[in-house]
N, C-alpha and C positions, 0 to 999 in steps of 0.2 A: 254635513258631518262625514258622509261616506267618502268624500273627496280628500279627506285628511288622512295621510298615511300615519302609522304609529310614530314614526320618527318626527314628522312635522308637528304632530299633536304634542309630542313630548317637548320639543324645542320651543314651541309656541308657549306652552305652560311655563317652561323654564324662563323664557323672556319676561313674562308677566311677573313672575316671582323675583327676577333679578331687578326689575324696576322698584319693587317693594324693598328689596335689599338696599338699593341706593338711598331710598327715602329713610329707611331705618338708620343708616349710617349718618346722613346729613342732619337728621333730627337729634339723635341720641349722642353722637360724638361731641356735639357742642356742650352737652352737660358734663361730660368727662374732661373737656378742655377749658371749662370756665375759668379756672385759676390761671391758665396760660394766656388766655385772651385778655383777662382783666389785668394781668401783670404787664402785658404789652401795650394795651390801649387806654388804660385808666391810670392817670397820674396819682401817686400817693397810695397805691395798692399795698405795698410792703408795710407802710405805717399803720394801715387800718384794713387788714385783709377781710375781716368779717363784713364790714361795710362794703368793700369792693366786690365781694362775692355776691352779696344781696343785690348790688347795683347791676352786676353782670347778668343776673337773672333776667334782665330786660330782654336779652337776646332770645331767651326761651319764650318769653311772652310775645315778642314780635313775631316769631315763627308761628306760634300757636294762633295768633290773630290773623296771619296770612292764610292759614288753613280755613279758619272760620269764614273769612270773606270769600275765598276762592271756591270752596266746595259747592255751596248752593249756586253761586254765580255761573260757574262752568256747567253745572248740571242743568240749569234752566236754559241758558243761552244755546247749549248744544243739544237741545231736546230732539231735533230732527237729524242730527249728524250721525254718521256711521260711528259705531263704537270703536272700530279700528282706527279710523282717522283721528278721532278725539284722542286716543292713546298717543298717537304720534305727535300731535300738537302739544300735549301736556309734557311729553318727554323733552321736546325742544325748549320749552320754557324752563324746565328743570335745569337743563344744561346752561342756559344763559344766566339764570339766577345764581347758580352755584359757582360758576367761574367768576362772576362779579363779586361774590362774597369773599372769594380768595384774594381779591385784589384791593379791597377797600382799605384806605389808610387810617380812618378814624372809627371810633366806637359808634358814633351816630350813623355814619354811612353804612357800616356793617349791619346795624340793626335794620336799616331801610331795606337792604338787599336780602336779609334773612326773611323779612316779610314777603318780598317779591318771590323769592325762591320757594316759599311755602304755598303760594297761591294754587298750584296744580295738585297739591298733596291729596286732599280729600277726594277730588274728582278722579284722580288716578286710581286710588284704591277702590272707589265705587265702580268705575268702568272695568277695571281689571278683575274685580270679583264677578261681575256679570259675564265678562268674556270667558273667564275660567270655567264658570258653571256651564256656559253654553258649549264650550269645547268638550267638557267632561261628559255632558249628557244629562237627561232628565233625572230628577230626584236627588241631585247631588249639590244643592245650593250651599248647604253648610260646609261641605268639603271643598267646594269651589272657592268660597270665601276664605277658608283656612289656607288653601294653596296660595291664593293671591297674597295673603298676609304672611305666608311662611317666610318670604324674603325679609320682611320687617323683623320677625323674631330671630331668624338665623343671623341677621345683621348684628344682633346683640351678642351672638356667640363668637363670630369671626370678624365682621366688618368694623363694629364699633371699637373693640379692643385694638384691632390693627390700626384704625385711623387715630385712636387716642395715642397709641405708641408712636406712630408716625408724627403726630402733632407735637409730642413731647420732645422727640429727638431732632426733628427737622424744622419745627415751627408749625403753629396751628393752621396756617394758610395751606400747607401741603395736605392736610386732612380734607379740605374742601376740594382741592385739585384731584385727589383720589376719588372723591364722590363724582366729580364731573366725568371722569373716565368711565365709571360704572354706568352712568346715564347714557353716555355715547354708545357703549357696547349694547345696552338694552335697546336703543333706537335702531341700531344696525340689525340686531337679531329680529326685532319686531318687523321691520321693513321686509325682511327676507322670509319670515315664517308665519306671522300672524295671519289667520284667514280674514279675507275682506268681507265682513258682513255689511249689508246695506243699511242706511239709515231708515227712519220711519217718517215719511212725509206727513203722516196724520198727526204727529205730535206737534206741540207748539209750546213756547215759553209759558203762555197763560194756562194751558192745560196742565203743564208740569207743576206750576205754582198752586194749582187748585188742590193738590194733595195736602198742602199745608193747612187746609181748613179742618183736617182731621185732628181732633184734640189728642188722640192717642199718640200721634207722631211727636207732638210737643212734649208730652210726658216722657217719651223714650229719649228725646233729645236731652231733656233735663237729667235723665238717668245717666247717660254717658258723660254729660258736662260736669255734674256734681260728683257722681260715684267714682268715675275714673280719675278725678282730680286727686284722689288719695294716692294713686300710684305716682303721679308727677310731683306731689309734695315731697315724697321721699327721694325719687330718682334724681330730681333736679340738683340735689346737694349730696349725692352719694360719694362724690370724690372727696369732699371735706370730711364726711363720716369715716371714710377709709383711712385717711391720714391723721386727722385730729382727734378722733374718738377711739378707733380700733388700734391706732398706733402703728400702722403699716406705712411703708414707703410709697412715694408717688408711683413707682414702678408696679405696685400692686393693683393700682386702679384698673388697668385693662383686664386683669384676672377676675376682679370682682364683677366688672361689667360682663365679662364672658360667662361667669357663673349665672348671673341674672338672665342672660340671653338663653342659656340652656333651658332654664325653667320656663321662659317665655315660649320657646319653640315647642317644648312638650305640651305646655298648657294650650297653645293655639290648636294643635291637632286634636287634643282631647276635646276642646270646646267645639270644633267643627264636627267631630264624630258624634258628640253628645247632642248637639243642636239638631241634627237630622233625626234624632230619636225622641227627645223630649225637650223642647225649647225652653219652656217656662221653668221647668225644674232645674235646668242647667244654670239659668240666670240666678235663681234664688240660692241654690247651694253654692254657686260660685261666689256670690257676694258675701255669704256667711263665712266662708273659709278665708276670703280676702280680708275681711275685717279682723278676724282672729290673728292673721299673720301681721297686720299693721300694728296691732296692740303688742304682740310679741316683739316686734322690731323695736318699738319705742322703749321697751323694758330691758331687752337682752342683747341688742346689737352693739356690745361694748368691747368685744374682742374679735380676733381674726376668725376663729372657728364659728362663733355664733353669727357673725356678719355674713360669712359665706353661706351658711345654712339658711339664714332668713332672707337673703336676697334671692336665692334660688326659689324659695317658697313664694316670695313676692312676685317673681316673674311667672311662676306656674299658675297661681290663683288669679292674677290680673288678666293674663292672656286667655284663660279659659272663658272669660267674659266677652272678649272682643268679637269672635264670630257669632256668638249667641245674640248679642245686642244688635249686631248688624243684620243678622238673619231676621230678627223680629221687626226691625225698621223696614226692611225690604218687603216683608209680608204685609204689614199694615199700610204700606205706601201704595198698594195695588199696582196700577199701571205705571206710576211714576217711580219705577224701581231704581233708576240711576240717581234721582234726587234722594231717595231714601238711603241708598248705599253711601252717597257722598256726604250727606248731612251727618251721618254717623261719625265720620272722621272729623267733621267740624265740631261735633259735640265733644269728642275726645280731646280736641285741642283747646276748647273752652276749658275743659278740665286741666289741660296742660298749663294754660295761662293762670287759671285760678289756683291750682296747686302750687306752681312755682312762686306766685305772688304771696300766698298765705304762708308757705314754707319760709320764704325770705323774711317775712314780717316777724315770725316767731324767733328766727335766728337773730335778726337785727335787734329784737327786743331783749336779747340776753338769755333766752330760755334753752339754748344749747342746740347742737346739730342734730340731736335725736328728736327734738320737739316736733318737727314736721310729721313724724310718724303718728302723733296724736291728732294732728290736723287731718292727716289722711284717714285715720279711723273714723273720725267724725263725718268727713265727706262721704266715705263709703257707706256708712250707716244711713245717711240721708239718701244716698243712691238706692240702697235696698228698699227703703220705705217707698220711694217713688216707683220702683219697679213693681212692688206689690200693688200700688195704686193702679198702675197701667194694666196689670193682669186682672185686677178686680173690675176695671171699666170694661175690658173685653168680655169677661164672663157674664157681666150683667147685660151687655149688648146681645150676646148669644142667647141668653135666657129670654130676653124680650122678643127676639126673633122667633124663638120656639113657641112662645105663648101666642104670638100673632098668627103663626101658621096653624096652631091648634084651634084658635078661634075661627079661622077661615074654614078649616076642615069641618068643624062642627056645624 
């Protein structure tokens, strides 16, 4: 740490956040450009746009599944690898997958490369969170996670609206080209400024996987998978709500996404700050507010003013949960911190897939474009229940340990 000058430390942290920025753009811009992609690659879209949009949601599901597969795979296989080198490898795969996505001629081939481009997603956020906390110093795990995730949230303020606008005026392929440039810049900065931390030769894939024997990890994976699905049930179809429900023009979509991104950015830093102070309380209060916003969205997001207010609140409350859930997974993963950090994003993208799928089902079933909000509220409520179960298991474990110590002392 002493060898890092303030300038190098600052640029290294910026590089980690910039990678998260690129991931945020590549993941969320697809949602805003679903109508454009569907119109270009799915025959008959204009005749049946509702069916086409629901079908185009497969791209979101494919990306989410890529995260789910890649996060634990890279975390386990790279158990002994230097965290810095792992970051470089992941960025290289991002560059290849994103450029290929921009070039695919058919919907099926695009779905395949969205899956491939997503493989490094969870592992990147996992290793970036650990690197950021390491660079920032002891006692700042929550803030390190928030900083690594800050690029993801800021992407929704600047990058996603910009990529959406670029995709609308120049074609959706240029949005992916824009993302590729971001990843290339991240790799260049990382090679120049990230500190070279050595790997741990004592770690092994088998030892990393042993952490999954802990039932508390699986409960928290379920919390992220189910609870955060509520966010994606709404966000996946926000473009259609903007134009078909609130009555705004397609040019308003980037502004709606930007408003949501402002809420996400603020919520992320609140979540990181609060997690370092009271982790479980942050999770419980965060879920409660998140559910209230989803219910309000389902009832009230029918006009421009209410839509802007509610997407801001949606971004704020959902992002408060992200650093807190990740910090809890890292804590209960013990030595397998990279696995815990990575599977958190796998869990969120199970939620991405689940939310997009269920949201598409209720839309295709004729229940309207606001119906995914009720799906989201139900998923978030289940997530809160699972979080309370996880907290209860931990408290009972601590109580048993105290009783055991008491018996031995007596």
